[in-house]
PDB file of N, H, CA, C and O in Angstrom:
ATOM      1  N   MET A   1     -18.034  27.331   3.913  1.00  0.00           N
ATOM      2  CA  MET A   1     -16.912  28.191   3.592  1.00  0.00           C
ATOM      3  C   MET A   1     -15.888  27.352   2.841  1.00  0.00           C
ATOM      4  O   MET A   1     -15.689  26.174   3.138  1.00  0.00           O
ATOM      5  N   SER A   2     -15.262  27.961   1.892  1.00  0.00           N
ATOM      6  H   SER A   2     -15.424  28.917   1.650  1.00  0.00           H
ATOM      7  CA  SER A   2     -14.261  27.249   1.098  1.00  0.00           C
ATOM      8  C   SER A   2     -13.017  26.971   1.940  1.00  0.00           C
ATOM      9  O   SER A   2     -12.788  27.604   2.970  1.00  0.00           O
ATOM     10  N   LYS A   3     -12.241  26.033   1.487  1.00  0.00           N
ATOM     11  H   LYS A   3     -12.427  25.519   0.650  1.00  0.00           H
ATOM     12  CA  LYS A   3     -10.960  25.717   2.142  1.00  0.00           C
ATOM     13  C   LYS A   3     -10.071  26.955   2.146  1.00  0.00           C
ATOM     14  O   LYS A   3      -9.407  27.253   3.139  1.00  0.00           O
ATOM     15  N   ARG A   4     -10.067  27.668   1.029  1.00  0.00           N
ATOM     16  H   ARG A   4     -10.606  27.425   0.223  1.00  0.00           H
ATOM     17  CA  ARG A   4      -9.249  28.884   0.922  1.00  0.00           C
ATOM     18  C   ARG A   4      -9.695  29.911   1.963  1.00  0.00           C
ATOM     19  O   ARG A   4      -8.864  30.536   2.622  1.00  0.00           O
ATOM     20  N   GLY A   5     -11.012  30.081   2.107  1.00  0.00           N
ATOM     21  H   GLY A   5     -11.688  29.573   1.572  1.00  0.00           H
ATOM     22  CA  GLY A   5     -11.543  31.030   3.071  1.00  0.00           C
ATOM     23  C   GLY A   5     -11.239  30.635   4.501  1.00  0.00           C
ATOM     24  O   GLY A   5     -10.842  31.478   5.305  1.00  0.00           O
ATOM     25  N   SER A   6     -11.418  29.368   4.829  1.00  0.00           N
ATOM     26  H   SER A   6     -11.741  28.683   4.176  1.00  0.00           H
ATOM     27  CA  SER A   6     -11.159  28.937   6.201  1.00  0.00           C
ATOM     28  C   SER A   6      -9.671  28.991   6.532  1.00  0.00           C
ATOM     29  O   SER A   6      -9.301  29.347   7.651  1.00  0.00           O
ATOM     30  N   ASP A   7      -8.817  28.644   5.578  1.00  0.00           N
ATOM     31  H   ASP A   7      -9.118  28.355   4.669  1.00  0.00           H
ATOM     32  CA  ASP A   7      -7.369  28.759   5.809  1.00  0.00           C
ATOM     33  C   ASP A   7      -6.974  30.212   6.049  1.00  0.00           C
ATOM     34  O   ASP A   7      -6.197  30.520   6.953  1.00  0.00           O
ATOM     35  N   PHE A   8      -7.524  31.098   5.222  1.00  0.00           N
ATOM     36  H   PHE A   8      -8.155  30.848   4.487  1.00  0.00           H
ATOM     37  CA  PHE A   8      -7.223  32.518   5.392  1.00  0.00           C
ATOM     38  C   PHE A   8      -7.628  32.991   6.785  1.00  0.00           C
ATOM     39  O   PHE A   8      -6.846  33.636   7.483  1.00  0.00           O
ATOM     40  N   LEU A   9      -8.869  32.663   7.185  1.00  0.00           N
ATOM     41  H   LEU A   9      -9.504  32.139   6.618  1.00  0.00           H
ATOM     42  CA  LEU A   9      -9.361  33.109   8.491  1.00  0.00           C
ATOM     43  C   LEU A   9      -8.522  32.557   9.631  1.00  0.00           C
ATOM     44  O   LEU A   9      -8.199  33.282  10.572  1.00  0.00           O
ATOM     45  N   TYR A  10      -8.175  31.306   9.558  1.00  0.00           N
ATOM     46  H   TYR A  10      -8.438  30.717   8.794  1.00  0.00           H
ATOM     47  CA  TYR A  10      -7.358  30.694  10.603  1.00  0.00           C
ATOM     48  C   TYR A  10      -6.053  31.458  10.781  1.00  0.00           C
ATOM     49  O   TYR A  10      -5.674  31.801  11.901  1.00  0.00           O
ATOM     50  N   HIS A  11      -5.370  31.721   9.676  1.00  0.00           N
ATOM     51  H   HIS A  11      -5.678  31.442   8.766  1.00  0.00           H
ATOM     52  CA  HIS A  11      -4.082  32.418   9.756  1.00  0.00           C
ATOM     53  C   HIS A  11      -4.260  33.878  10.142  1.00  0.00           C
ATOM     54  O   HIS A  11      -3.474  34.410  10.925  1.00  0.00           O
ATOM     55  N   TRP A  12      -5.279  34.529   9.605  1.00  0.00           N
ATOM     56  H   TRP A  12      -5.918  34.097   8.969  1.00  0.00           H
ATOM     57  CA  TRP A  12      -5.501  35.942   9.921  1.00  0.00           C
ATOM     58  C   TRP A  12      -5.798  36.113  11.407  1.00  0.00           C
ATOM     59  O   TRP A  12      -5.234  36.989  12.062  1.00  0.00           O
ATOM     60  N   ILE A  13      -6.675  35.283  11.930  1.00  0.00           N
ATOM     61  H   ILE A  13      -7.134  34.571  11.399  1.00  0.00           H
ATOM     62  CA  ILE A  13      -7.027  35.383  13.350  1.00  0.00           C
ATOM     63  C   ILE A  13      -5.812  35.087  14.219  1.00  0.00           C
ATOM     64  O   ILE A  13      -5.576  35.783  15.207  1.00  0.00           O
ATOM     65  N   SER A  14      -5.054  34.083  13.874  1.00  0.00           N
ATOM     66  H   SER A  14      -5.245  33.518  13.072  1.00  0.00           H
ATOM     67  CA  SER A  14      -3.847  33.752  14.640  1.00  0.00           C
ATOM     68  C   SER A  14      -2.867  34.918  14.660  1.00  0.00           C
ATOM     69  O   SER A  14      -2.229  35.187  15.678  1.00  0.00           O
ATOM     70  N   ASP A  15      -2.754  35.604  13.533  1.00  0.00           N
ATOM     71  H   ASP A  15      -3.272  35.386  12.707  1.00  0.00           H
ATOM     72  CA  ASP A  15      -1.817  36.732  13.436  1.00  0.00           C
ATOM     73  C   ASP A  15      -2.321  37.999  14.117  1.00  0.00           C
ATOM     74  O   ASP A  15      -1.515  38.839  14.518  1.00  0.00           O
ATOM     75  N   HIS A  16      -3.634  38.155  14.257  1.00  0.00           N
ATOM     76  H   HIS A  16      -4.289  37.473  13.931  1.00  0.00           H
ATOM     77  CA  HIS A  16      -4.197  39.412  14.755  1.00  0.00           C
ATOM     78  C   HIS A  16      -4.798  39.336  16.152  1.00  0.00           C
ATOM     79  O   HIS A  16      -5.300  40.338  16.662  1.00  0.00           O
ATOM     80  N   LEU A  17      -4.755  38.182  16.765  1.00  0.00           N
ATOM     81  H   LEU A  17      -4.347  37.368  16.351  1.00  0.00           H
ATOM     82  CA  LEU A  17      -5.290  38.041  18.114  1.00  0.00           C
ATOM     83  C   LEU A  17      -4.261  38.582  19.104  1.00  0.00           C
ATOM     84  O   LEU A  17      -3.127  38.108  19.158  1.00  0.00           O
ATOM     85  N   SER A  18      -4.664  39.558  19.870  1.00  0.00           N
ATOM     86  H   SER A  18      -5.586  39.943  19.826  1.00  0.00           H
ATOM     87  CA  SER A  18      -3.765  40.227  20.797  1.00  0.00           C
ATOM     88  C   SER A  18      -3.567  39.406  22.071  1.00  0.00           C
ATOM     89  O   SER A  18      -4.448  38.654  22.487  1.00  0.00           O
ATOM     90  N   ASP A  19      -2.404  39.567  22.672  1.00  0.00           N
ATOM     91  H   ASP A  19      -1.689  40.178  22.334  1.00  0.00           H
ATOM     92  CA  ASP A  19      -2.127  38.927  23.955  1.00  0.00           C
ATOM     93  C   ASP A  19      -2.575  39.809  25.125  1.00  0.00           C
ATOM     94  O   ASP A  19      -2.525  39.393  26.282  1.00  0.00           O
ATOM     95  N   ASP A  20      -3.009  41.020  24.808  1.00  0.00           N
ATOM     96  H   ASP A  20      -3.050  41.357  23.868  1.00  0.00           H
ATOM     97  CA  ASP A  20      -3.451  41.948  25.846  1.00  0.00           C
ATOM     98  C   ASP A  20      -4.755  41.459  26.467  1.00  0.00           C
ATOM     99  O   ASP A  20      -5.514  40.725  25.833  1.00  0.00           O
ATOM    100  N   PRO A  21      -5.012  41.865  27.706  1.00  0.00           N
ATOM    101  CA  PRO A  21      -6.291  41.494  28.337  1.00  0.00           C
ATOM    102  C   PRO A  21      -7.469  42.035  27.523  1.00  0.00           C
ATOM    103  O   PRO A  21      -7.395  43.125  26.955  1.00  0.00           O
ATOM    104  N   ILE A  22      -8.529  41.278  27.477  1.00  0.00           N
ATOM    105  H   ILE A  22      -8.589  40.393  27.939  1.00  0.00           H
ATOM    106  CA  ILE A  22      -9.714  41.648  26.707  1.00  0.00           C
ATOM    107  C   ILE A  22     -10.754  42.221  27.658  1.00  0.00           C
ATOM    108  O   ILE A  22     -11.142  41.577  28.634  1.00  0.00           O
ATOM    109  N   THR A  23     -11.201  43.439  27.363  1.00  0.00           N
ATOM    110  H   THR A  23     -10.886  43.962  26.571  1.00  0.00           H
ATOM    111  CA  THR A  23     -12.192  44.073  28.226  1.00  0.00           C
ATOM    112  C   THR A  23     -13.609  43.818  27.752  1.00  0.00           C
ATOM    113  O   THR A  23     -14.522  43.717  28.571  1.00  0.00           O
ATOM    114  N   ASP A  24     -13.811  43.714  26.454  1.00  0.00           N
ATOM    115  H   ASP A  24     -13.070  43.797  25.788  1.00  0.00           H
ATOM    116  CA  ASP A  24     -15.154  43.478  25.909  1.00  0.00           C
ATOM    117  C   ASP A  24     -15.067  42.399  24.830  1.00  0.00           C
ATOM    118  O   ASP A  24     -14.734  42.679  23.678  1.00  0.00           O
ATOM    119  N   HIS A  25     -15.369  41.176  25.221  1.00  0.00           N
ATOM    120  H   HIS A  25     -15.640  40.950  26.157  1.00  0.00           H
ATOM    121  CA  HIS A  25     -15.247  40.037  24.306  1.00  0.00           C
ATOM    122  C   HIS A  25     -16.162  40.159  23.092  1.00  0.00           C
ATOM    123  O   HIS A  25     -15.760  39.836  21.974  1.00  0.00           O
ATOM    124  N   VAL A  26     -17.371  40.618  23.307  1.00  0.00           N
ATOM    125  H   VAL A  26     -17.697  40.880  24.215  1.00  0.00           H
ATOM    126  CA  VAL A  26     -18.338  40.727  22.216  1.00  0.00           C
ATOM    127  C   VAL A  26     -17.857  41.732  21.179  1.00  0.00           C
ATOM    128  O   VAL A  26     -17.872  41.451  19.981  1.00  0.00           O
ATOM    129  N   LEU A  27     -17.437  42.885  21.634  1.00  0.00           N
ATOM    130  H   LEU A  27     -17.425  43.114  22.608  1.00  0.00           H
ATOM    131  CA  LEU A  27     -16.944  43.923  20.718  1.00  0.00           C
ATOM    132  C   LEU A  27     -15.715  43.428  19.968  1.00  0.00           C
ATOM    133  O   LEU A  27     -15.584  43.669  18.768  1.00  0.00           O
ATOM    134  N   LEU A  28     -14.830  42.754  20.649  1.00  0.00           N
ATOM    135  H   LEU A  28     -14.936  42.559  21.624  1.00  0.00           H
ATOM    136  CA  LEU A  28     -13.631  42.229  20.000  1.00  0.00           C
ATOM    137  C   LEU A  28     -13.994  41.246  18.889  1.00  0.00           C
ATOM    138  O   LEU A  28     -13.432  41.312  17.796  1.00  0.00           O
ATOM    139  N   VAL A  29     -14.919  40.346  19.159  1.00  0.00           N
ATOM    140  H   VAL A  29     -15.376  40.293  20.047  1.00  0.00           H
ATOM    141  CA  VAL A  29     -15.316  39.352  18.153  1.00  0.00           C
ATOM    142  C   VAL A  29     -15.924  40.042  16.934  1.00  0.00           C
ATOM    143  O   VAL A  29     -15.601  39.698  15.797  1.00  0.00           O
ATOM    144  N   ILE A  30     -16.800  41.015  17.171  1.00  0.00           N
ATOM    145  H   ILE A  30     -17.062  41.295  18.095  1.00  0.00           H
ATOM    146  CA  ILE A  30     -17.425  41.735  16.054  1.00  0.00           C
ATOM    147  C   ILE A  30     -16.378  42.490  15.239  1.00  0.00           C
ATOM    148  O   ILE A  30     -16.374  42.409  14.011  1.00  0.00           O
ATOM    149  N   GLU A  31     -15.494  43.221  15.912  1.00  0.00           N
ATOM    150  H   GLU A  31     -15.498  43.287  16.909  1.00  0.00           H
ATOM    151  CA  GLU A  31     -14.465  43.988  15.198  1.00  0.00           C
ATOM    152  C   GLU A  31     -13.535  43.072  14.416  1.00  0.00           C
ATOM    153  O   GLU A  31     -13.179  43.374  13.277  1.00  0.00           O
ATOM    154  N   MET A  32     -13.141  41.960  15.015  1.00  0.00           N
ATOM    155  H   MET A  32     -13.430  41.714  15.940  1.00  0.00           H
ATOM    156  CA  MET A  32     -12.248  41.039  14.305  1.00  0.00           C
ATOM    157  C   MET A  32     -12.938  40.421  13.103  1.00  0.00           C
ATOM    158  O   MET A  32     -12.305  40.233  12.063  1.00  0.00           O
ATOM    159  N   ALA A  33     -14.214  40.101  13.217  1.00  0.00           N
ATOM    160  H   ALA A  33     -14.728  40.253  14.061  1.00  0.00           H
ATOM    161  CA  ALA A  33     -14.941  39.516  12.091  1.00  0.00           C
ATOM    162  C   ALA A  33     -15.005  40.494  10.926  1.00  0.00           C
ATOM    163  O   ALA A  33     -14.797  40.114   9.774  1.00  0.00           O
ATOM    164  N   VAL A  34     -15.293  41.755  11.231  1.00  0.00           N
ATOM    165  H   VAL A  34     -15.462  42.064  12.167  1.00  0.00           H
ATOM    166  CA  VAL A  34     -15.362  42.784  10.188  1.00  0.00           C
ATOM    167  C   VAL A  34     -13.990  42.982   9.551  1.00  0.00           C
ATOM    168  O   VAL A  34     -13.872  43.045   8.327  1.00  0.00           O
ATOM    169  N   ASP A  35     -12.958  43.079  10.378  1.00  0.00           N
ATOM    170  H   ASP A  35     -13.054  43.028  11.373  1.00  0.00           H
ATOM    171  CA  ASP A  35     -11.601  43.276   9.858  1.00  0.00           C
ATOM    172  C   ASP A  35     -11.134  42.074   9.040  1.00  0.00           C
ATOM    173  O   ASP A  35     -10.476  42.235   8.012  1.00  0.00           O
ATOM    174  N   ALA A  36     -11.473  40.874   9.498  1.00  0.00           N
ATOM    175  H   ALA A  36     -12.007  40.743  10.334  1.00  0.00           H
ATOM    176  CA  ALA A  36     -11.075  39.670   8.769  1.00  0.00           C
ATOM    177  C   ALA A  36     -11.747  39.622   7.403  1.00  0.00           C
ATOM    178  O   ALA A  36     -11.123  39.243   6.412  1.00  0.00           O
ATOM    179  N   LYS A  37     -13.019  40.006   7.353  1.00  0.00           N
ATOM    180  H   LYS A  37     -13.526  40.314   8.158  1.00  0.00           H
ATOM    181  CA  LYS A  37     -13.729  40.008   6.072  1.00  0.00           C
ATOM    182  C   LYS A  37     -13.090  41.015   5.117  1.00  0.00           C
ATOM    183  O   LYS A  37     -12.894  40.715   3.939  1.00  0.00           O
ATOM    184  N   ARG A  38     -12.770  42.190   5.612  1.00  0.00           N
ATOM    185  H   ARG A  38     -12.929  42.434   6.569  1.00  0.00           H
ATOM    186  CA  ARG A  38     -12.113  43.203   4.760  1.00  0.00           C
ATOM    187  C   ARG A  38     -10.766  42.700   4.261  1.00  0.00           C
ATOM    188  O   ARG A  38     -10.427  42.874   3.090  1.00  0.00           O
ATOM    189  N   ALA A  39     -10.010  42.083   5.140  1.00  0.00           N
ATOM    190  H   ALA A  39     -10.285  41.942   6.091  1.00  0.00           H
ATOM    191  CA  ALA A  39      -8.695  41.568   4.752  1.00  0.00           C
ATOM    192  C   ALA A  39      -8.836  40.446   3.717  1.00  0.00           C
ATOM    193  O   ALA A  39      -8.041  40.351   2.781  1.00  0.00           O
ATOM    194  N   ALA A  40      -9.848  39.604   3.893  1.00  0.00           N
ATOM    195  H   ALA A  40     -10.494  39.680   4.653  1.00  0.00           H
ATOM    196  CA  ALA A  40     -10.073  38.524   2.924  1.00  0.00           C
ATOM    197  C   ALA A  40     -10.402  39.108   1.553  1.00  0.00           C
ATOM    198  O   ALA A  40      -9.881  38.654   0.535  1.00  0.00           O
ATOM    199  N   GLU A  41     -11.270  40.118   1.536  1.00  0.00           N
ATOM    200  H   GLU A  41     -11.693  40.487   2.364  1.00  0.00           H
ATOM    201  CA  GLU A  41     -11.623  40.755   0.263  1.00  0.00           C
ATOM    202  C   GLU A  41     -10.394  41.382  -0.390  1.00  0.00           C
ATOM    203  O   GLU A  41     -10.247  41.333  -1.611  1.00  0.00           O
ATOM    204  N   ALA A  42      -9.516  41.968   0.415  1.00  0.00           N
ATOM    205  H   ALA A  42      -9.635  42.008   1.407  1.00  0.00           H
ATOM    206  CA  ALA A  42      -8.286  42.566  -0.116  1.00  0.00           C
ATOM    207  C   ALA A  42      -7.360  41.499  -0.708  1.00  0.00           C
ATOM    208  O   ALA A  42      -6.548  41.794  -1.585  1.00  0.00           O
ATOM    209  N   GLN A  43      -7.485  40.270  -0.227  1.00  0.00           N
ATOM    210  H   GLN A  43      -8.144  40.031   0.486  1.00  0.00           H
ATOM    211  CA  GLN A  43      -6.671  39.156  -0.737  1.00  0.00           C
ATOM    212  C   GLN A  43      -7.347  38.424  -1.896  1.00  0.00           C
ATOM    213  O   GLN A  43      -6.837  37.418  -2.390  1.00  0.00           O
ATOM    214  N   GLY A  44      -8.500  38.942  -2.324  1.00  0.00           N
ATOM    215  H   GLY A  44      -8.914  39.759  -1.923  1.00  0.00           H
ATOM    216  CA  GLY A  44      -9.181  38.344  -3.465  1.00  0.00           C
ATOM    217  C   GLY A  44     -10.205  37.281  -3.110  1.00  0.00           C
ATOM    218  O   GLY A  44     -10.718  36.594  -3.994  1.00  0.00           O
ATOM    219  N   ILE A  45     -10.506  37.137  -1.831  1.00  0.00           N
ATOM    220  H   ILE A  45     -10.089  37.694  -1.113  1.00  0.00           H
ATOM    221  CA  ILE A  45     -11.537  36.185  -1.411  1.00  0.00           C
ATOM    222  C   ILE A  45     -12.839  36.973  -1.337  1.00  0.00           C
ATOM    223  O   ILE A  45     -12.958  37.885  -0.520  1.00  0.00           O
ATOM    224  N   PRO A  46     -13.812  36.640  -2.171  1.00  0.00           N
ATOM    225  CA  PRO A  46     -15.039  37.435  -2.242  1.00  0.00           C
ATOM    226  C   PRO A  46     -15.778  37.501  -0.909  1.00  0.00           C
ATOM    227  O   PRO A  46     -15.820  36.530  -0.154  1.00  0.00           O
ATOM    228  N   GLY A  47     -16.352  38.659  -0.640  1.00  0.00           N
ATOM    229  H   GLY A  47     -16.317  39.448  -1.253  1.00  0.00           H
ATOM    230  CA  GLY A  47     -17.103  38.851   0.587  1.00  0.00           C
ATOM    231  C   GLY A  47     -18.242  37.871   0.733  1.00  0.00           C
ATOM    232  O   GLY A  47     -18.546  37.427   1.840  1.00  0.00           O
ATOM    233  N   ARG A  48     -18.881  37.526  -0.384  1.00  0.00           N
ATOM    234  H   ARG A  48     -18.634  37.887  -1.284  1.00  0.00           H
ATOM    235  CA  ARG A  48     -20.010  36.591  -0.313  1.00  0.00           C
ATOM    236  C   ARG A  48     -19.562  35.218   0.173  1.00  0.00           C
ATOM    237  O   ARG A  48     -20.320  34.500   0.826  1.00  0.00           O
ATOM    238  N   GLU A  49     -18.325  34.865  -0.153  1.00  0.00           N
ATOM    239  H   GLU A  49     -17.710  35.449  -0.683  1.00  0.00           H
ATOM    240  CA  GLU A  49     -17.783  33.586   0.300  1.00  0.00           C
ATOM    241  C   GLU A  49     -17.640  33.597   1.827  1.00  0.00           C
ATOM    242  O   GLU A  49     -17.872  32.581   2.483  1.00  0.00           O
ATOM    243  N   ILE A  50     -17.266  34.723   2.372  1.00  0.00           N
ATOM    244  H   ILE A  50     -17.078  35.548   1.839  1.00  0.00           H
ATOM    245  CA  ILE A  50     -17.138  34.866   3.817  1.00  0.00           C
ATOM    246  C   ILE A  50     -18.524  35.011   4.444  1.00  0.00           C
ATOM    247  O   ILE A  50     -18.799  34.422   5.489  1.00  0.00           O
ATOM    248  N   ASP A  51     -19.395  35.796   3.805  1.00  0.00           N
ATOM    249  H   ASP A  51     -19.172  36.274   2.956  1.00  0.00           H
ATOM    250  CA  ASP A  51     -20.747  36.025   4.335  1.00  0.00           C
ATOM    251  C   ASP A  51     -21.540  34.732   4.485  1.00  0.00           C
ATOM    252  O   ASP A  51     -22.360  34.604   5.394  1.00  0.00           O
ATOM    253  N   GLU A  52     -21.299  33.791   3.606  1.00  0.00           N
ATOM    254  H   GLU A  52     -20.633  33.895   2.868  1.00  0.00           H
ATOM    255  CA  GLU A  52     -22.031  32.525   3.664  1.00  0.00           C
ATOM    256  C   GLU A  52     -21.834  31.835   5.004  1.00  0.00           C
ATOM    257  O   GLU A  52     -22.690  31.070   5.447  1.00  0.00           O
ATOM    258  N   GLU A  53     -20.743  32.097   5.628  1.00  0.00           N
ATOM    259  H   GLU A  53     -20.047  32.719   5.268  1.00  0.00           H
ATOM    260  CA  GLU A  53     -20.403  31.422   6.875  1.00  0.00           C
ATOM    261  C   GLU A  53     -20.071  32.412   7.979  1.00  0.00           C
ATOM    262  O   GLU A  53     -19.158  32.170   8.769  1.00  0.00           O
ATOM    263  N   ILE A  54     -20.795  33.522   8.046  1.00  0.00           N
ATOM    264  H   ILE A  54     -21.536  33.718   7.404  1.00  0.00           H
ATOM    265  CA  ILE A  54     -20.468  34.546   9.041  1.00  0.00           C
ATOM    266  C   ILE A  54     -20.510  33.984  10.450  1.00  0.00           C
ATOM    267  O   ILE A  54     -19.696  34.374  11.287  1.00  0.00           O
ATOM    268  N   SER A  55     -21.438  33.079  10.735  1.00  0.00           N
ATOM    269  H   SER A  55     -22.099  32.763  10.055  1.00  0.00           H
ATOM    270  CA  SER A  55     -21.471  32.492  12.076  1.00  0.00           C
ATOM    271  C   SER A  55     -20.208  31.685  12.337  1.00  0.00           C
ATOM    272  O   SER A  55     -19.738  31.603  13.471  1.00  0.00           O
ATOM    273  N   THR A  56     -19.668  31.097  11.295  1.00  0.00           N
ATOM    274  H   THR A  56     -20.050  31.163  10.373  1.00  0.00           H
ATOM    275  CA  THR A  56     -18.424  30.346  11.437  1.00  0.00           C
ATOM    276  C   THR A  56     -17.278  31.274  11.791  1.00  0.00           C
ATOM    277  O   THR A  56     -16.396  30.895  12.561  1.00  0.00           O
ATOM    278  N   ILE A  57     -17.270  32.485  11.245  1.00  0.00           N
ATOM    279  H   ILE A  57     -17.987  32.793  10.619  1.00  0.00           H
ATOM    280  CA  ILE A  57     -16.228  33.449  11.577  1.00  0.00           C
ATOM    281  C   ILE A  57     -16.278  33.767  13.061  1.00  0.00           C
ATOM    282  O   ILE A  57     -15.252  33.763  13.743  1.00  0.00           O
ATOM    283  N   TYR A  58     -17.480  34.042  13.557  1.00  0.00           N
ATOM    284  H   TYR A  58     -18.313  34.045  13.003  1.00  0.00           H
ATOM    285  CA  TYR A  58     -17.618  34.347  14.977  1.00  0.00           C
ATOM    286  C   TYR A  58     -17.163  33.164  15.834  1.00  0.00           C
ATOM    287  O   TYR A  58     -16.454  33.345  16.824  1.00  0.00           O
ATOM    288  N   GLU A  59     -17.570  31.965  15.451  1.00  0.00           N
ATOM    289  H   GLU A  59     -18.146  31.818  14.647  1.00  0.00           H
ATOM    290  CA  GLU A  59     -17.162  30.774  16.196  1.00  0.00           C
ATOM    291  C   GLU A  59     -15.649  30.585  16.152  1.00  0.00           C
ATOM    292  O   GLU A  59     -15.033  30.226  17.156  1.00  0.00           O
ATOM    293  N   PHE A  60     -15.057  30.827  14.989  1.00  0.00           N
ATOM    294  H   PHE A  60     -15.558  31.118  14.174  1.00  0.00           H
ATOM    295  CA  PHE A  60     -13.616  30.728  14.806  1.00  0.00           C
ATOM    296  C   PHE A  60     -12.908  31.649  15.802  1.00  0.00           C
ATOM    297  O   PHE A  60     -11.962  31.239  16.474  1.00  0.00           O
ATOM    298  N   ILE A  61     -13.374  32.888  15.887  1.00  0.00           N
ATOM    299  H   ILE A  61     -14.143  33.221  15.340  1.00  0.00           H
ATOM    300  CA  ILE A  61     -12.739  33.880  16.755  1.00  0.00           C
ATOM    301  C   ILE A  61     -12.958  33.515  18.222  1.00  0.00           C
ATOM    302  O   ILE A  61     -12.026  33.610  19.021  1.00  0.00           O
ATOM    303  N   VAL A  62     -14.152  33.105  18.587  1.00  0.00           N
ATOM    304  H   VAL A  62     -14.909  33.027  17.938  1.00  0.00           H
ATOM    305  CA  VAL A  62     -14.431  32.723  19.962  1.00  0.00           C
ATOM    306  C   VAL A  62     -13.547  31.556  20.376  1.00  0.00           C
ATOM    307  O   VAL A  62     -13.015  31.546  21.486  1.00  0.00           O
ATOM    308  N   GLN A  63     -13.385  30.581  19.504  1.00  0.00           N
ATOM    309  H   GLN A  63     -13.817  30.589  18.602  1.00  0.00           H
ATOM    310  CA  GLN A  63     -12.510  29.439  19.815  1.00  0.00           C
ATOM    311  C   GLN A  63     -11.067  29.892  19.982  1.00  0.00           C
ATOM    312  O   GLN A  63     -10.354  29.400  20.857  1.00  0.00           O
ATOM    313  N   ALA A  64     -10.639  30.823  19.148  1.00  0.00           N
ATOM    314  H   ALA A  64     -11.218  31.222  18.437  1.00  0.00           H
ATOM    315  CA  ALA A  64      -9.266  31.333  19.261  1.00  0.00           C
ATOM    316  C   ALA A  64      -9.065  32.072  20.576  1.00  0.00           C
ATOM    317  O   ALA A  64      -7.978  32.026  21.153  1.00  0.00           O
ATOM    318  N   LEU A  65     -10.100  32.752  21.053  1.00  0.00           N
ATOM    319  H   LEU A  65     -10.983  32.789  20.583  1.00  0.00           H
ATOM    320  CA  LEU A  65      -9.999  33.469  22.323  1.00  0.00           C
ATOM    321  C   LEU A  65      -9.855  32.517  23.503  1.00  0.00           C
ATOM    322  O   LEU A  65      -9.234  32.854  24.512  1.00  0.00           O
ATOM    323  N   ARG A  66     -10.421  31.350  23.370  1.00  0.00           N
ATOM    324  H   ARG A  66     -10.925  31.077  22.551  1.00  0.00           H
ATOM    325  CA  ARG A  66     -10.334  30.367  24.470  1.00  0.00           C
ATOM    326  C   ARG A  66      -8.920  29.911  24.615  1.00  0.00           C
ATOM    327  O   ARG A  66      -8.623  29.086  25.479  1.00  0.00           O
TER     328      ARG A  66
END
């Protein structure tokens, strides 16, 4: 993943991670990954750039949840 992509994801996840209790961790990770990819595309970061590292997105979100 590019530096631009990873910086975007880091900030997006930090801004969108809720403080509310999480009932379904798996669903939350999937929804956040999809939303983050859409937001990145809206900011001009190509989806393929994010897709190349989709596992990294999931790992990023899981680490943020910890």
